[in-house]
C-alpha positions in Angstrom: 3.5 16.0 11.0 6.4 17.9 9.7 4.0 20.3 8.0 2.6 21.5 4.7 1.8 25.1 3.5 -1.8 25.9 2.7 -0.5 28.9 0.8 1.0 27.9 -2.6 4.3 29.3 -3.7 4.4 29.1 -7.5 7.4 27.4 -9.2 9.1 30.0 -11.5 12.1 28.1 -12.9 12.8 24.4 -12.8 15.0 21.7 -14.3 13.3 18.6 -15.6 15.5 15.7 -15.0 14.6 12.4 -16.9 15.6 8.9 -16.1 15.4 7.4 -19.6 15.8 3.9 -18.2 12.7 4.1 -16.1 9.7 2.0 -17.3 8.0 5.1 -18.9 11.3 6.9 -19.4 11.0 6.8 -23.2 7.6 8.5 -23.1 7.5 11.9 -24.9 7.5 14.8 -22.5 6.8 17.5 -25.0 3.2 17.9 -23.6 4.5 18.1 -20.0 7.0 20.8 -20.9 4.3 22.8 -22.8 2.0 22.4 -19.9 4.6 23.6 -17.4 5.4 26.7 -19.6 1.8 27.5 -20.0 1.5 27.3 -16.2 4.2 30.0 -15.8 7.2 27.7 -15.2 10.4 28.3 -17.1 11.8 24.8 -17.6 14.9 23.1 -19.1 15.3 19.3 -19.7 18.3 17.2 -18.8 19.2 13.5 -18.2 19.2 12.1 -14.6 22.6 10.2 -14.6 23.2 10.2 -10.9 23.1 12.3 -7.7 25.6 14.7 -9.1 23.5 15.4 -12.1 20.9 17.3 -10.0 23.6 19.7 -8.6 25.3 20.2 -11.9 22.0 20.9 -13.7 20.8 23.4 -11.1 24.2 25.0 -11.1 24.2 25.4 -14.9 20.8 27.1 -14.9 21.4 29.4 -12.1 18.2 30.6 -10.3 16.3 27.3 -10.1 13.6 26.7 -7.4 12.6 23.1 -8.3 14.1 19.9 -9.6 11.4 17.8 -11.3 12.3 14.2 -11.4 10.8 12.0 -14.2 11.3 8.5 -13.1 10.4 5.9 -10.4 11.4 5.5 -6.7 15.0 4.6 -7.5 15.4 7.7 -9.5 14.1 9.8 -6.7 16.5 8.2 -4.2 19.4 8.9 -6.6 18.3 12.6 -6.7 17.9 13.2 -3.0 21.6 14.3 -2.2 21.6 16.6 -5.1 18.2 18.1 -4.2 19.3 18.8 -0.6 22.8 20.1 -1.6 21.2 22.5 -4.2 18.5 23.6 -1.7 15.7 23.2 -4.2 12.2 21.9 -4.0 11.5 18.4 -5.4 8.8 17.8 -8.1 7.7 14.4 -9.0 6.4 13.1 -12.4 5.8 9.3 -11.7 7.4 7.2 -14.6 8.5 4.1 -12.8 7.0 0.7 -12.1 5.7 1.1 -8.5 5.8 4.8 -7.9 5.3 4.4 -4.2 6.5 7.8 -3.1 4.0 9.4 -5.5 1.3 7.1 -4.0 2.3 8.2 -0.5 2.0 11.8 -1.5 -1.3 11.3 -3.5 0.5 12.3 -6.8 -1.3 10.5 -9.7 0.4 8.4 -12.4 -1.3 10.5 -15.0 1.4 12.9 -16.1 -0.9 15.8 -16.9 -2.5 15.6 -13.5 1.0 15.3 -11.8 2.2 18.3 -13.8 -0.8 20.4 -12.6 0.2 19.6 -9.0 3.7 21.0 -9.6 2.1 24.2 -11.2 -0.2 24.6 -8.2 2.9 25.1 -6.1 1.8 23.5 -2.8 4.9 22.4 -0.8 5.3 19.7 2.0 8.3 19.0 4.1 8.8 15.2 4.3 11.3 12.9 6.1 14.1 11.0 4.5 15.4 7.7 5.9 19.1 6.6 5.5 20.7 3.2 5.7 24.4 3.5 6.3 24.1 7.1 5.1 22.3 6.2 1.8 18.9 7.8 1.5 15.6 6.2 0.9 12.0 7.5 0.9 9.9 4.3 1.3 11.5 1.2 2.7 14.9 -0.4 3.2 14.9 -4.1 3.7 16.8 -7.4 3.7 15.9 -10.9 3.0 13.0 -11.7 0.7 12.8 -8.2 -0.8 16.6 -8.2 -1.6 16.2 -11.5 -3.5 13.1 -10.0 -5.2 15.2 -7.0 -6.4 17.7 -9.5 -7.9 15.0 -11.3 -9.7 13.2 -8.2 -10.9 15.4 -7.3 -13.8 14.9 -3.9 -15.7 13.7 -6.0 -18.7 11.1 -7.8 -16.6 9.8 -4.5 -15.1 9.7 -2.7 -18.5 7.9 -5.6 -20.2 5.4 -6.6 -17.5 5.1 -3.6 -15.2 3.5 -4.5 -11.9 2.9 -8.1 -13.0 6.7 -8.4 -13.1 6.7 -8.1 -9.3 4.3 -11.1 -9.0 6.5 -13.2 -11.4 9.6 -12.4 -9.5 7.9 -12.9 -6.1 6.9 -16.4 -6.9 10.4 -17.3 -7.8 11.7 -15.7 -4.7 9.3 -17.4 -2.3 10.2 -20.8 -3.7 13.8 -20.4 -2.5 13.2 -18.4 0.8 15.1 -19.3 3.9 15.3 -17.8 7.4 18.4 -16.0 8.6 19.8 -14.9 12.0 19.8 -11.3 12.9 19.9 -8.9 15.8 18.0 -5.7 16.1 19.2 -2.8 18.4 17.0 0.1 19.4 17.8 2.5 22.3 20.5 0.3 23.5 18.4 -2.9 23.7 19.3 -5.7 21.4 16.9 -8.5 20.4 18.0 -11.7 18.5 15.7 -13.3 15.9 15.5 -15.7 13.0 13.6 -14.1 10.2 12.9 -14.1 6.5 12.8 -10.4 6.1 13.4 -7.3 8.1 12.0 -4.0 6.7 12.5 -0.5 7.9 10.0 2.1 6.5 10.2 5.8 6.3 7.1 6.4 4.1 3.7 4.7 4.0 3.8 2.6 0.8 6.2 0.2 -0.9 6.2 -2.7 -3.4 3.4 -1.2 -5.5 1.0 -0.3 -2.7 1.9 -2.5 0.3 1.5 -0.5 3.6 4.5 -0.3 5.8 2.5 0.1 9.1 -1.1 1.1 9.8 -0.1 4.5 11.2 3.0 5.1 9.1 3.4 8.5 7.5 6.2 10.2 5.6 6.3 13.3 7.8 5.9 11.8 11.3 9.6 11.8 12.3 9.7 8.0 12.8 10.7 4.7 11.2 8.5 1.7 11.3 10.2 -1.8 11.4 8.8 -5.2 10.9 10.4 -8.7 11.0 8.8 -11.8 9.3 9.6 -14.6 11.8 7.3 -17.4 10.5 8.8 -20.8 9.8 6.9 -21.3 6.5 7.1 -18.6 3.9 3.8 -19.8 2.4 2.0 -18.4 5.4 2.5 -15.0 3.8 -0.4 -16.0 1.5 -2.7 -15.8 4.5 -1.2 -12.4 5.5 -1.5 -10.7 2.2 -4.7 -8.7 3.0 -3.2 -7.5 6.3 -0.1 -6.3 4.5 -2.1 -4.3 2.0 -3.8 -2.5 4.9 -0.8 -2.2 7.2 -2.3 -4.5 9.9 0.3 -7.3 9.6 1.7 -6.5 13.2 -1.4 -8.2 14.6 0.1 -11.6 13.5 2.2 -13.3 16.2 4.8 -14.2 13.6 5.5 -10.5 12.7 7.6 -8.5 15.1 7.1 -4.6 14.8 8.8 -1.7 16.3 8.7 2.1 15.9 11.6 4.5 16.5 14.0 7.0 15.1 17.0 4.8 14.7 17.8 1.0 14.4 20.9 -1.0 14.1 20.7 -4.5 12.4 23.4 -7.1 12.4 23.3 -10.5 10.7 25.3 -13.6 11.0 26.7 -12.9 7.5 26.8 -9.7 5.4 23.4 -9.3 3.6 22.5 -6.8 0.8 19.9 -4.2 1.6 17.3 -3.1 -0.9 16.4 0.5 -0.6 13.5 1.6 -2.7 14.3 -1.0 -5.4 18.0 -0.4 -5.4 20.7 -2.6 -3.7 22.4 0.3 -1.8 24.0 -1.1 1.3 24.7 -4.3 3.4 24.7 -5.3 7.0 25.8 -4.4 9.6 23.5 -1.4 9.0 22.3 1.7 10.8 18.9 3.1 9.9 18.0 6.7 10.8 15.3 9.2 10.0 15.9 12.8 9.1 12.7 14.8 9.7 11.7 17.3 7.2 14.8 16.9 5.2 13.2 17.5 1.7 10.5 19.9 0.5 8.3 18.4 -2.2 5.5 19.7 -4.5 2.5 17.7 -3.5 -1.2 18.0 -2.8 -2.1 19.1 0.7 -2.7 16.3 3.1 -6.5 15.5 3.7 -6.3 16.9 7.2 -5.2 20.4 6.1 
């Protein structure tokens, strides 16, 4: 593990960056702000418009030791470059649809409880994955998940929440086809025909699906899997194993674990990173151990 500090370091001054387009982005935050201030945190609120908004907000406020992101996994991805550049700790108030990074870090969806975690001041260093230099926390993938991202419109997520994933998934599966790809790790290249290739940095994605049985967000590794079945409907038989991370036991699922992968496809394919279409093949995936410090509960083994 990259590590977590058992001794809390209280947050003194923070900027609260809100993605107003997140599923719960229009939820009033007056109670959160009051709770933070009662807990000894001086906080100012601003809109999260993009990576540059983190840096500019921190610069405007001067001495800031935390950037608290109110949004989902896509919002957190957008904030990563600014958080790293500003040298501040990341706080998370889950207000998206899936909130998989929060799930990985055991941060609850309840905003009061999540606020109390920020006030407690326990810090963890976690890994960040990149695909062609673009950061992600959970999973970057191509194939089924990319088409799912196309189908899962903001309106569908806002109206139906997690049920929206199921509705979009049914439409995606109906039109699924295999594609040709090559996967390179440590100089060795393997060719395949697959319906999806996913590279995970964290533990959860897609609303609670497990990347790999032993995946962790502070282990310094990426976990890859490739779905190489001929019939996409066999996924229905695999659903339970995906929820537990045991899908690698199926012969149709190729898995690998490493610090970097290169993936090429017969034609350029879009890559979905934490719900955002951020890159396309050919693609290089890398892990950056301990790149971000986050406010989160201590791991259970601490």
